[in-house]
C-alpha angles and dihedrals in degrees: 000000000000119000122206096176140026130236125166119188143184116175118185101219096168124053122183118236135173090267098049126277130335114217115216126188118264135181113240102025109202139205133165094279108025152032117222113206129185130196116097093021125323121291137188118212124194109237094212098052102018090229122141108247100187143351126199134181089030114189094024129105103240127191124244108281130247116213114219111175108297093346136084121210119205137159130224128175107313095348145090110206131195114203128189105243095214101047106017089236115152108243096186142338122216112202112217132200089216136060102247134207119223116304127254121202121210138143092012092303139102111234120205126185118192144203087241090063102254129130111203131188116208134184119260094230105062103347095260113175113252099174139341130195137179106204098179145348127299129010124335128202133233109286130252108233121224130161108296097356148069114213120203141153141163145148102008095054098246128123116211133192112208132194108249090216098064110350095254115155116258097178141341129209119193116216126192097250143014121286119258092216143334124323113257125215112233091190138321092303110030136052137181134220133189125210137195090251088073092254124140111196132186117208135194104246095212097053109011090240114156111245100182140342131205123190127207134183092255135026120268112240096216140341122244118189101202138149093357093307137095106232119201125185105204133213087237092064094257123126111209129193117203133187102247091212096067108355094252112161108245098179143332137205125201109215093190090225141067111289123220118233091251131093135178130195148164130190093287108023141045127195132197129184129218131217088250092064096258124138120210119201117200139176106258093213097063109357093251115161117255099171146323119223140175122223128216091244143003109302112238103166141004140175137189111235125225091250092057095264128111144225118223126193124189139180111232109233092206094048106063114189095019095109126219118326130200109240100173140014124170140037119330 
């Protein structure tokens, strides 16, 4: 296959906690035989041939998937959907009163945060509601999972820790402005949030106490704890790398263009994408430029391969409704 762009990705879909492993959505989701890619619908690609084997929910914006055994969990508008990973057959659909974000699985439960401000725990079997709470006003984001707590926040600028057993509030920490996106766990004890004031704040997960705060000229789109750094693509087109211990700025790189709220990395490299379809590959140690590339479409998913290669999926701008396509798989 010919590649006209470069995207290297490592998404940590499983994070260890005191109660096992929390499963977070990732795009693509990978197993030995296949890549599962969401975007316009949900697609399975054969890893040996690169061919798309099935596509479901075509024409719908679908969340990043969570792989749970032989099943994929995704959300679409007003629905939680379980799909058989081998065949693409829909196993069950759970109608929802809310518009959900992507699911998180932890403690034997599916956790759904919504734009209506509810966090709901559902059973793994058929998506039966176990509990549902609305801790504040406005939307809330998918939770960060730590031992004995779920940490979330959103529109009203408050971060909450909830008891996984029943959703009761363990602590609340008011911040000065709404969160840009979901809290991210730095480890079992600390987490980080970003707000529209340009602040990046680390919190103690047990108490909600603020550990450190850094402020930048523009908000950070998301927070990515990777390779011993906290990586932050900013709304001002600057990628920043902080020391997660104290928030000290280690390096920054000005892309000169609008950054997308996605980021991919391995132990040596980090890559960000721009709104103009350009990919920028940097050294993760110091932010030095390795290369800038343009892809043949809008990148929707990527993954580093075990042999050091990569798989890149794009959405063709001139082919609406076609779904994601694999444009490269292998070593460059």
